[in-house]
C-alpha positions in Angstrom: 98.9 67.0 95.6 95.6 68.5 96.4 92.8 66.6 98.1 89.1 67.3 97.7 87.2 68.7 100.6 83.5 69.5 100.7 82.2 72.6 102.4 78.6 73.1 103.0 78.0 76.8 102.9 74.9 78.7 103.9 73.3 80.2 100.7 73.9 83.8 101.9 77.6 83.2 102.6 78.0 81.4 99.2 76.4 84.5 97.5 78.8 86.8 99.3 81.8 84.7 98.4 80.7 84.6 94.8 80.3 88.4 94.7 83.6 89.0 96.4 85.4 86.6 94.2 84.0 88.2 91.0 85.0 91.7 92.3 88.5 90.3 92.9 88.7 88.7 89.4 88.8 85.2 90.9 86.8 82.1 90.9 84.9 81.3 94.1 87.2 78.3 94.5 90.4 80.4 94.2 88.9 83.1 96.5 88.2 80.5 99.2 91.6 78.8 98.9 93.2 82.2 99.4 91.0 83.1 102.3 91.7 79.8 104.0 95.5 80.2 103.5 95.5 83.7 104.9 93.4 82.8 107.9 95.7 79.7 108.6 98.8 82.0 108.3 97.3 84.5 110.8 96.4 81.7 113.2 99.9 80.2 113.0 101.5 83.6 113.6 99.2 84.3 116.5 100.1 81.0 118.0 103.8 81.6 117.5 103.5 85.0 119.1 101.7 83.6 122.2 104.2 80.8 122.5 107.0 83.4 122.5 105.3 85.4 125.1 104.7 82.4 127.3 108.4 81.5 127.0 109.5 85.0 127.8 107.3 85.1 130.9 108.8 81.8 132.0 112.3 83.0 131.5 111.6 86.2 133.4 110.1 84.1 136.3 113.2 81.8 136.3 115.9 84.5 136.0 114.2 87.5 137.7 115.8 89.7 135.0 113.6 92.6 133.9 113.8 96.1 132.3 112.2 99.3 133.7 109.3 100.0 131.3 109.9 103.8 131.5 113.5 103.3 130.4 112.4 101.0 127.6 109.8 103.5 126.3 112.2 106.4 126.4 114.8 104.3 124.6 112.3 103.3 121.9 111.0 106.9 121.5 114.6 108.1 121.1 115.3 105.5 118.5 112.1 106.3 116.6 113.1 110.0 116.6 116.6 109.1 115.2 118.4 110.0 118.4 121.0 107.8 120.0 120.4 106.6 123.5 121.9 104.0 125.7 120.1 100.7 125.9 118.1 100.1 129.1 119.9 98.2 131.7 118.6 94.8 133.0 117.6 94.7 136.6 117.1 91.7 138.8 113.9 91.5 140.9 
């Protein structure tokens, strides 16, 4: 079920939205719904990414287990090039 929300848009922004919506073959309403959904998705993904990074940093601090960055880069470069290479070994700080 949809609920109504009122947005007070500055006239210049409203004009830009109307023009962009028309160029996209959408109503201004549909255009704004899509834009809000996309921005919300980006924000949620960014938040998930940051939470994963914070958790990884915490795990590294707790375990002391790391990888040598040069070995990881060489491994990834080999994989991208289609070559086989042993996975980097974990080290304890």
